[in-house]
N, C-alpha and C positions, 0 to 999 in steps of 0.2 A: 305208508305203503303196506306196512304189514298188514293193517285192517283189512286190505282191498285182496290179496293174497287170502287171507284167514277168509273171509266171505266167497271169495269164487272155489274155493275147496270145497267150501262147505256146498254151496249150490251144487258142485259136482255131484256132491256121497246123496245130496236129498230127491238128483234126478236120477241118478244110480237105482235108489230106494222104489222110487215110484214107477220104475220101468218093472224092477225085479217082479215087484208084486202085481202088474198086469201077466209077467208072466203065471207065476205063479196061480191065479185064478184060471187059467186057462191049465187043463186037462189035458195030459198027454195024450189021448185019443183025439183031441182036436187038432192037437200038433202031429200027429202017425200022418204018412206020408195016405190025401184025399184026391179020389180023380181028381183030374184036372177040369171035371166039366164043372165043377162045384166052386161057382161064384163068390161067396162067403169067403171060404179058405186061400181065395185066391189073394183075393182082398187086404185079410190079415197077413198073408205073409208080407204083400208089398209092404205095409204097413210097416210092419217091424223091423223089414230092410231098410227103409226109411230112418225111423226112429236110430238103429244102427248105427248106421250114417253120420245123422245128427251128431249123436252121443262122441262118438268118434272123433268127430270134428270140434269138440266141444274141449273132449281131453286134449286132443293139440295142443287149441289155443290156450286152455289155458299151460298148460306145460310151458311154451313157448312165454308165455308173460309173466310163469317163474321166473323161465330162467333172465329176463331181462329186468325184472324185480330185484334177484340174485347180483346180478351185476351194477344194479345201479348202486345197491346197498354194501358189496364189497367194494365198490370206488372212492364211496364216503369214508367207508373204514378204513382206507389205505392213509386219506389224509395223512399229512405229518403233524403230529402236533408239538407244542412247545412245551416241553417237561417244563422248561427255567420259569418260564410263565405261570405256569400251573401254581407250580413249586411257592414263587410267590406270594397265587392269589390264595392258597391254601392256609397257607400263613398267618396265625392272629398276629392283629396290631399291639405294635408295643402300649400302645393307649388308646385309650378313646378316643372315638372324631370331637368332641365336646370338651374332653378333657381342659384346655386350651393349656397345654405345654408347647403350641407353639406361638411365638412372640410376635408384639409387633414390627420388634425389628427382621423377623426369620420373614413374616409377610412383605416388609418394604424389600428386603430382598431378593424376593421371590419378583416382586412387581417388576422389581427392575432385570435383572436377570430374563426376563419375558417380556419386556419393553418391545411395542409393537414397531416402533422408530426404528429400534437397532437390527427387531428380525426385517424390517420392510428395507436398511439399507445394507444390510446381510446379501437380501437377495438381490440387489443389484452390487456386491463386491466390494461394500465398505464395509471391513469389521467394526468400527463400530462408531457413535456419534460423531460430526465433527467438532472439535474442542472448539474454544472462546476465542475468541482472539488475541492474540499475544502483542504486548507492546516490543517495538523492535531496536527497545534500549536510548531514543533519542532525543534530545530535550533543548525546548527554546524557552528560559525563564528568563524577562526583563525585571528588571529589580527598583528600589528607591533605598537611599540610608541616611541618615541619620551621622554625623562623625565633629570628631574632634580632633582637636590636634597638639602635639607640644613640642619641646624641643631647641624651634627654630631660632637659632641667631644668625644675627647681618654682622659677620668679619669682615673687617677696613680696617686700614692702616690706621688713619684716623680717627674712625668713630665704629664704637659697637656697642648692640643695637641688641635687648632680648624682647622678643616678641612674643605677645599672647595672643591666643588663638577662641574667639567666640566661635558655637557652634556654627559649621557650617551644613552641608547635605549634597550626598550623591546618586549619582543614579547610572544605568548602564543593562546589556543586557550580556548574559550568559548564556554559551550555547555548548553541548557536553553529548556524552555518549557516557552508558556505563550496562554495570552486569548488576546482577544480585548483589556483588560485595563492594565492586571498582566503579568507580567513575572517572572521564579526564574531559578536563573542559576549557574553555577560552572564555575570557571575561574583559570587555571592553567597558569603560568605568570614566566618568567625569567628576572631577573633587574642587569644590569651591571653599574655602576659609576667610571671614573675612580678621584681619589681623591689626594691633595697637600694641603698645610699647614703649619705653624708654630708652634716650640714647645717650650716651655719654661719650665726651671729646676725649680722644689719645691724652690730649697734655694740656685739656682743659683743669679747671680746679674743681675736688672732687665738690658735689653737695649744688657746683653753680654751675655746671656748664651741661645740665641734664637736657634736653629738647624731647619732646613727645614727638609717636610716630604714628600714623593709620594704614594701613593697607589694605590689600588681597590676595588671596594666592588662589591659581588655576591648574588643576594638572587633569592630561587626556592621559590614560593607563591602557597597554595592554597587558592578559596575565594569564599564564599558564599554569590551573589547579589539577592538583592529583590525591584522593584519598580512599576512605573505605567508608562502607556504608553499614549500621549495623543497624536492624530489624527489630522496633520495637514491638511491635501491634500489625497485623496484616496493612492497614494505611498510612504505618508511622514509621519514621528511620533517621537513628541519630547518623548522622555525618561527621567528620574528622578529613582532613587533608591540609596540604601547604603547597604556595602559589609561592611563582617569580616571575619578573619582567620586566619591564621600560615603562618610564614614565616622563614624558617631555612636561615639566614646571616650570609656571609663569609666575614670577613675584617680583610687586611692584607696591611701594610706599613714599608718604612721603611726611617729608624731618622737618617738623616747628613752619609748616603749612610751602615747603620748598619741597619739589616732586626730587626724588632719585631716582635715577635710572635704571627701568625695569631689567632685573635679571631673567632669561630664560636656560632651560638649559634640560637635555636626556639622560634622566638618570637610572640606575639597579632599582630596583624592588624586589623586596622578599614579602610574604604574611603568611599567616598560619590564620586559620580559619576554623568553624565550630557551628554546629546549628543541627537544625530539626524539617525534617520533611512531612510533609501530612499532603496527604493523596486524595482530594477532594471529592473526583470522581475520575472512572474507568481512563482517561487522557488529561485530566485537570491538577496541577499542583502547586499547594500553599506552600513556601517557601520561610526559616523565619534563620538568620545567621549572623554569626558575631565574628568580625575580621578583623585582626590588631597586623598593620601592615608598616614596615618598615622604609621610609623614602632615603635612599641615597645624599652625599653631602655632593652639595653645588658649591661652584670658582667663591662667590661671597657671602652665603648661608649653610649655614652647617643641615647636620639630616635632624629627620622630625620623624616622629611617630601620629602615627592616624588609629583612631578608634572607628570601627565602622559597624553601626547595629542596624541590617536590613529587612528590607519585606521583600519576597520573589512571589510571581505567580503567573505560572506559564504553563504551556500546552508541551505533555510527554505523548512523541509517535510509538 
């Protein structure tokens, strides 16, 4: 804009100098009043008048143009300046761009900070990405187990028999709820063992009144367990707990080939447990557990102990 203004002013002075030169070339005698009947003088005067009017019009136009130019430049200069931004731009960098001070971790942080997914969700009113689906802490774990038993004695006034147990099996379901540190669960189970032993008549001759006995025991139980969990790594937990409940136990055997009436009774049972849970996937769990169970005394049978080594696999909601 300044170039246009200076060019206009230069044009104005050039035109004015040219006109003055024409005036100087004309003598004072020629400009002095002449008779009106001289047509050449009248024509020159008219031309000079017209030139003067044009010069005045050009001058007025230049003045108006200059006012407009001054107004625009003033408006431009009056725009606010961000002094803080200017200061920051003028300050030198603390290190060069290619100095390598920016590490990869810082670049990752910046990329996470300006993640387009997060920006898009912020535009939609969501401050951050939707977190990964969390488990509600409810689980169902079927299990199978190997078990052994000891300590079962037949107590009758006329006959005493000590029973030995073969390796049996157990199965069941475990349903529970848990937090990061605690769990509570209900346990349904079925146990079965083969029995064998010897029986002695109470009034018989020692060594001559021994009778062999074979049989089996079955039981259905319901237990309530509770305990704590300790994290070993993100996918593995140590479990320690205890429980109590009731067990319906049925025992039958034969003595020297003659069947003895079966005994059935619901008795109190308690247990201690320990094991490891391993998270195979987000909702699938593998577990290994050892349980020591104390089965209560019946009318004709003493209490006994069960040792169970079990494996479970189930679903966690």
